[in-house]
C-alpha positions as CSV (number, residue, x, y, z in Angstrom):
1,M,-13.2,34.7,-18.1
2,L,-12.8,38.0,-16.2
3,A,-15.2,39.8,-18.5
4,R,-17.8,37.1,-17.9
5,A,-17.3,37.3,-14.2
6,L,-17.9,41.1,-14.2
7,L,-21.3,40.6,-15.7
8,L,-22.5,38.5,-12.8
9,T,-25.1,40.1,-10.5
10,G,-27.5,39.2,-7.7
11,A,-27.9,35.5,-7.0
12,A,-25.6,34.4,-9.8
13,A,-22.8,36.5,-8.3
14,A,-23.4,35.0,-4.8
15,A,-23.4,31.5,-6.3
16,A,-20.1,32.1,-8.1
17,A,-18.5,33.5,-4.9
18,A,-19.3,30.3,-3.1
19,G,-17.9,28.2,-6.0
20,C,-15.7,28.6,-9.1
21,T,-15.0,31.8,-11.0
22,R,-12.5,30.4,-13.5
23,D,-11.5,27.0,-14.9
24,E,-8.5,26.9,-12.6
25,D,-11.0,26.5,-9.7
26,C,-11.9,23.3,-11.5
27,S,-8.3,22.1,-11.5
28,L,-8.3,22.6,-15.3
29,N,-10.1,19.3,-15.3
30,G,-13.4,20.8,-16.3
31,V,-15.2,24.0,-17.2
32,C,-16.4,26.6,-14.7
33,N,-20.0,27.8,-15.0
34,V,-19.5,31.3,-13.6
35,A,-23.3,31.9,-13.4
36,T,-23.8,29.0,-11.0
37,G,-20.3,28.7,-9.5
38,A,-20.3,25.0,-10.4
39,C,-17.6,22.9,-12.2
40,A,-18.5,20.6,-15.0
41,C,-15.8,18.0,-14.7
42,D,-14.2,15.9,-17.4
43,R,-14.5,12.2,-16.5
44,P,-12.8,10.6,-14.6
45,W,-12.3,13.7,-12.6
46,T,-15.0,14.4,-10.0
47,G,-15.7,16.5,-6.9
48,P,-16.6,20.2,-6.4
49,S,-13.2,21.2,-7.8
50,C,-12.7,18.3,-10.2
51,G,-9.7,17.2,-8.1
52,V,-10.6,13.6,-7.3
53,L,-10.3,10.6,-9.7
54,A,-13.2,8.1,-10.0
55,F,-12.2,4.5,-10.3
56,K,-14.0,1.3,-11.3
57,P,-13.7,-1.5,-8.8
58,W,-10.3,-3.3,-8.7
59,S,-10.2,-7.0,-9.5
60,G,-8.0,-7.6,-6.5
61,R,-5.3,-9.1,-8.8
62,P,-2.0,-7.3,-9.4
63,A,-0.9,-6.4,-12.9
64,Y,2.5,-7.8,-12.1
65,G,3.8,-9.2,-8.8
66,S,1.9,-10.8,-5.9
67,A,-0.8,-9.2,-3.8
68,T,-0.5,-11.9,-1.1
69,N,1.7,-11.0,1.8
70,G,5.0,-12.9,2.0
71,S,4.2,-15.3,-0.9
72,A,6.1,-13.6,-3.7
73,A,9.7,-14.4,-4.5
74,F,10.2,-10.9,-5.8
75,S,8.8,-7.4,-5.6
76,T,7.7,-5.1,-8.4
77,W,7.3,-1.3,-8.2
78,G,5.5,0.3,-11.0
79,G,5.7,0.8,-14.7
80,V,3.3,1.5,-17.6
81,P,2.3,-0.4,-20.8
82,V,1.9,0.7,-24.4
83,E,-0.6,-1.0,-26.8
84,K,0.5,-2.4,-30.1
85,D,-1.3,-4.8,-32.4
86,G,-3.8,-5.9,-29.7
87,K,-1.1,-6.6,-27.1
88,F,-0.1,-4.6,-24.1
89,H,3.7,-4.2,-23.5
90,L,4.7,-3.4,-20.0
91,Y,8.1,-2.2,-18.7
92,V,8.2,-2.6,-15.0
93,A,10.7,-2.4,-12.1
94,R,11.4,-5.8,-10.4
95,I,13.4,-6.5,-7.3
96,P,14.3,-10.1,-6.5
97,A,13.6,-9.6,-2.8
98,V,11.7,-7.1,-0.7
99,L,11.5,-3.5,-1.9
100,Q,14.2,-2.1,0.5
101,Y,16.9,-3.6,-1.8
102,W,15.7,-1.6,-4.8
103,T,18.8,0.7,-4.9
104,T,21.1,-2.1,-5.8
105,E,18.9,-5.0,-7.0
106,S,16.3,-3.5,-9.2
107,V,16.0,-4.6,-12.9
108,I,13.6,-3.6,-15.6
109,D,11.4,-6.4,-16.9
110,Y,9.5,-6.6,-20.2
111,A,6.1,-8.4,-19.9
112,V,3.1,-8.8,-22.1
113,A,-0.7,-9.2,-21.6
114,D,-3.9,-9.4,-23.6
115,T,-5.6,-6.7,-21.5
116,V,-4.3,-3.5,-20.0
117,E,-4.9,-4.7,-16.5
118,G,-3.0,-7.9,-17.0
119,P,-1.9,-10.1,-15.5
120,Y,1.4,-9.6,-17.4
121,E,3.7,-12.5,-18.4
122,F,7.4,-12.1,-18.1
123,Q,9.3,-12.0,-21.4
124,S,12.8,-10.8,-20.7
125,V,15.0,-8.5,-18.6
126,V,15.5,-5.4,-20.6
127,L,18.0,-3.7,-18.3
128,P,19.9,-5.5,-15.5
129,A,20.6,-4.0,-12.1
130,F,20.7,-1.2,-11.4
131,A,17.7,0.1,-13.4
132,H,14.5,1.5,-12.0
133,N,11.4,3.6,-12.5
134,P,10.8,2.8,-16.2
135,Q,8.3,4.8,-18.4
136,I,7.9,3.7,-21.9
137,V,6.6,6.3,-24.4
138,Q,5.2,5.5,-27.8
139,Q,6.7,8.3,-29.9
140,K,4.5,8.8,-33.0
141,Y,5.5,11.2,-35.8
142,K,3.2,13.0,-38.2
143,N,4.7,11.0,-41.2
144,G,3.4,7.8,-39.6
145,T,6.7,6.5,-38.2
146,E,7.1,5.6,-34.5
147,K,9.7,4.9,-31.9
148,Y,9.5,3.4,-28.4
149,V,11.5,5.4,-25.9
150,L,12.2,4.0,-22.5
151,F,13.1,6.5,-19.8
152,H,14.4,5.2,-16.5
153,I,17.1,5.7,-13.8
154,G,20.3,3.7,-13.9
155,H,22.1,2.5,-17.1
156,G,22.2,6.0,-18.6
157,G,18.6,6.9,-18.6
158,I,17.2,6.7,-22.1
159,H,16.9,3.7,-24.5
160,V,15.1,3.6,-27.9
161,A,13.6,0.8,-30.0
162,D,11.7,0.5,-33.3
163,A,9.2,-1.9,-31.7
164,P,7.8,-2.3,-28.2
165,S,9.6,-5.7,-27.9
166,G,12.9,-4.1,-28.6
167,P,15.8,-4.4,-29.1
168,F,16.7,-1.2,-27.3
169,T,19.8,0.9,-27.9
170,D,21.2,3.5,-25.6
171,A,20.2,7.1,-26.6
172,T,21.3,8.8,-23.4
173,P,22.8,12.3,-24.1
174,K,26.3,13.0,-22.7
175,G,26.1,14.4,-19.2
176,W,22.4,13.4,-18.8
177,S,21.0,13.7,-15.3
178,C,17.3,13.3,-14.5
179,N,16.3,11.4,-11.4
180,N,12.8,9.9,-11.7
181,P,12.1,11.3,-15.1
182,A,8.5,12.3,-16.1
183,P,8.5,12.6,-20.0
184,W,5.8,13.6,-22.4
185,W,5.9,13.5,-26.2
186,A,3.8,16.4,-27.5
187,A,2.9,14.9,-30.9
188,A,1.4,18.0,-32.4
189,E,4.6,19.9,-31.9
190,E,6.9,16.8,-32.3
191,T,8.6,18.0,-29.1
192,W,9.7,16.3,-25.9
193,Y,9.0,17.8,-22.4
194,I,10.3,16.1,-19.3
195,V,10.1,16.9,-15.6
196,C,13.5,16.5,-13.8
197,P,14.6,17.7,-10.4
198,Q,16.2,20.7,-12.1
199,G,13.0,21.8,-13.8
200,I,11.1,21.1,-17.0
201,L,13.4,20.3,-20.0
202,T,12.6,20.2,-23.7
203,A,14.1,18.8,-26.9
204,K,13.2,17.8,-30.4
205,D,15.1,14.5,-30.1
206,V,15.7,12.4,-27.0
207,S,19.4,12.3,-27.8
208,G,19.4,16.1,-27.3
209,P,20.3,18.9,-27.0
210,W,18.0,19.4,-24.0
211,S,17.3,22.9,-22.7
212,K,15.4,24.2,-19.6
213,Y,11.9,25.2,-20.5
214,A,10.4,26.0,-17.1
215,D,10.8,25.6,-13.4
216,Y,9.6,22.5,-11.5
217,P,5.8,22.4,-11.2
218,T,4.3,24.0,-8.1
219,H,3.4,21.6,-5.3
220,P,-0.1,21.5,-3.8
221,P,-0.4,23.2,-0.3
222,S,0.4,20.3,2.0
223,S,2.7,19.3,4.8
224,A,3.4,16.2,2.8
225,V,6.5,15.6,0.6
226,L,5.7,15.3,-3.1
227,E,7.8,13.3,-5.5
228,D,7.5,10.9,-8.6
229,P,5.7,13.4,-10.9
230,Y,3.8,12.1,-13.9
231,L,3.4,14.8,-16.6
232,Y,0.7,14.9,-19.2
233,Q,-1.3,17.2,-21.5
234,D,-5.1,16.9,-21.7
235,Q,-7.4,17.1,-24.7
236,R,-7.8,20.9,-24.2
237,G,-4.1,21.4,-24.2
238,N,-3.7,22.0,-20.5
239,W,-0.8,20.5,-18.6
240,H,-1.0,18.4,-15.4
241,A,1.5,16.9,-13.0
242,V,0.3,14.1,-10.7
243,F,2.6,13.3,-7.7
244,H,3.1,10.7,-5.1
245,A,2.8,12.3,-1.6
246,Y,3.9,11.1,1.8
247,D,4.1,12.3,5.4
248,T,6.5,10.5,7.7
249,S,4.6,11.7,10.7
250,V,1.6,9.6,9.8
251,F,1.7,6.1,11.4
252,D,-1.9,5.0,11.2
253,H,-5.2,5.5,9.3
254,C,-3.0,4.9,6.2
255,G,-6.1,4.6,4.0
256,S,-6.5,8.4,4.2
257,S,-2.9,9.4,4.7
258,P,-1.3,11.7,2.0
259,I,-0.6,9.6,-1.1
260,S,-1.1,11.8,-4.1
261,G,-1.1,15.4,-5.3
262,H,-1.9,17.4,-8.4
263,S,-0.8,20.6,-10.1
264,F,-1.9,22.1,-13.4
265,S,-0.9,24.7,-16.0
266,R,-2.1,26.3,-19.2
267,D,1.3,26.9,-20.6
268,L,3.7,24.5,-18.8
269,K,5.4,27.5,-17.2
270,T,2.9,29.0,-14.7
271,W,1.5,26.3,-12.4
272,S,-1.5,26.4,-10.1
273,T,-2.9,24.2,-7.4
274,L,-6.2,24.2,-5.5
275,P,-6.0,26.5,-2.4
276,T,-6.7,23.5,-0.2
277,Y,-5.0,20.1,-0.5
278,V,-7.2,17.7,-2.5
279,Q,-5.9,14.2,-3.2
280,P,-6.6,12.7,-6.6
281,Y,-6.7,9.3,-4.9
282,D,-5.9,7.9,-1.5
283,G,-4.9,4.4,-0.2
284,T,-8.4,3.0,0.2
285,V,-9.2,0.8,-2.9
286,R,-12.7,-0.6,-3.7
287,R,-12.6,-4.2,-4.9
288,A,-15.0,-5.8,-7.3
289,D,-16.8,-7.7,-4.5
290,G,-17.7,-4.3,-2.9
291,T,-15.2,-4.5,0.0
292,D,-12.4,-2.0,0.5
293,V,-8.8,-2.8,1.0
294,V,-6.2,-0.3,2.5
295,L,-2.9,-0.1,0.8
296,S,-0.5,2.0,2.9
297,T,1.2,3.5,-0.1
298,L,0.6,3.9,-3.8
299,E,3.6,5.3,-5.6
300,R,5.1,5.9,-9.1
301,P,1.8,7.1,-10.6
302,K,1.6,6.6,-14.4
303,F,-1.5,6.7,-16.7
304,V,-2.5,4.8,-19.8
305,F,-4.2,6.8,-22.6
306,D,-6.5,5.6,-25.3
307,G,-6.4,6.6,-29.0
308,E,-8.4,9.7,-28.3
309,G,-6.0,11.1,-25.7
310,R,-8.1,10.2,-22.6
311,F,-6.5,8.4,-19.8
312,T,-8.2,5.1,-18.9
313,H,-6.0,3.4,-16.3
314,L,-3.7,4.3,-13.4
315,F,-0.6,2.2,-12.6
316,N,1.1,2.4,-9.3
317,G,3.8,0.6,-7.3
318,A,1.8,-0.7,-4.3
319,T,2.2,-2.6,-1.0
320,N,-0.5,-4.9,0.4
321,V,0.5,-4.0,3.9
322,A,-2.3,-1.8,5.4
323,E,-0.4,-0.5,8.5
324,C,2.9,-1.1,10.3
325,N,1.6,-1.3,13.9
326,H,3.4,2.0,14.6
327,L,6.7,0.4,13.7
328,K,7.1,2.7,10.6
329,P,5.2,5.5,9.0
330,C,2.6,4.5,6.4
331,V,4.9,5.3,3.5
332,D,7.6,2.9,4.8
333,C,5.3,-0.1,5.4
334,K,6.4,-1.1,1.8
335,S,9.8,-2.2,3.2
336,L,8.2,-4.9,5.4
337,D,7.0,-7.2,2.6
338,H,7.0,-7.9,-1.1
339,T,5.3,-5.3,-3.3
340,M,3.3,-5.3,-6.5
341,T,2.4,-3.2,-9.6
342,L,-1.3,-2.3,-9.4
343,A,-3.4,-1.3,-12.4
344,R,-6.9,0.2,-11.9
345,A,-9.5,1.2,-14.5
346,L,-10.7,4.8,-14.3
347,D,-14.4,5.5,-14.5
348,V,-14.5,7.3,-17.8
């Protein structure tokens, strides 16, 4: 890339100076044309630096939980499904009250739907309280066998099954500690990678041994706090971490308040961000009827991938409260009502 850049002259050099000079300037979500300084983005990424996700309109219906203020008997707070034999199998956090009781009351439900966006129908409680922030991973081996690995917090942290419906057995290594785990199964290597607070860990088997592979991904340049990473590898082999972001000093205009962040890497060790803070998505959601709804927070980001390795949907824990009338910052409006799990189709 540097050799190509050195060949630029005249107008081409001026254009490149005003735009991209390498693929990192395109968030590793596209290819930089150094002659023009323009990024060619991989859908659903858009924008001058390929840093913003494009969505299809939302149906207005939650994947799991209620979108109507005060009408739900429980709250849900994110999860992600896997597809098997034409059905979508969702593992999702549910709290039998408002969200503020999640630290003691959260359980992990198993639910099924005919489509990725749901609505999902409850099947069973997979893990009783306290269990939270589930992420199911379909672990496929080169020999054709597969496992279903459920990462979570509470009750150890790792459970494994031969089928998406279970039954699950505890596979948590001795001494395991990983708050809000962000796992990725690199099928080509048959290797696990996972983001934990102590850094990026790796193992050949979920039962261990796990060892540290790299430091925690670099955060984008923002005054916001970033948490809840989702780790994935794209079709070019680049690595990405998408975060939930929040700023407790923001009390209004929640639709544009910090909600998400993105970091990227070629080798999972050296991480980059755009020089200015660009949100992959914010709290303003376009509905199918053409109107917008403001959701004061969208947390626990998790993607659904198709058989070709492209992500097609984003799942979040979401609140239907737009603002708190200055009673709480935007991120804490979620404690005022029941919450839902939201699924949105990406415009691929």
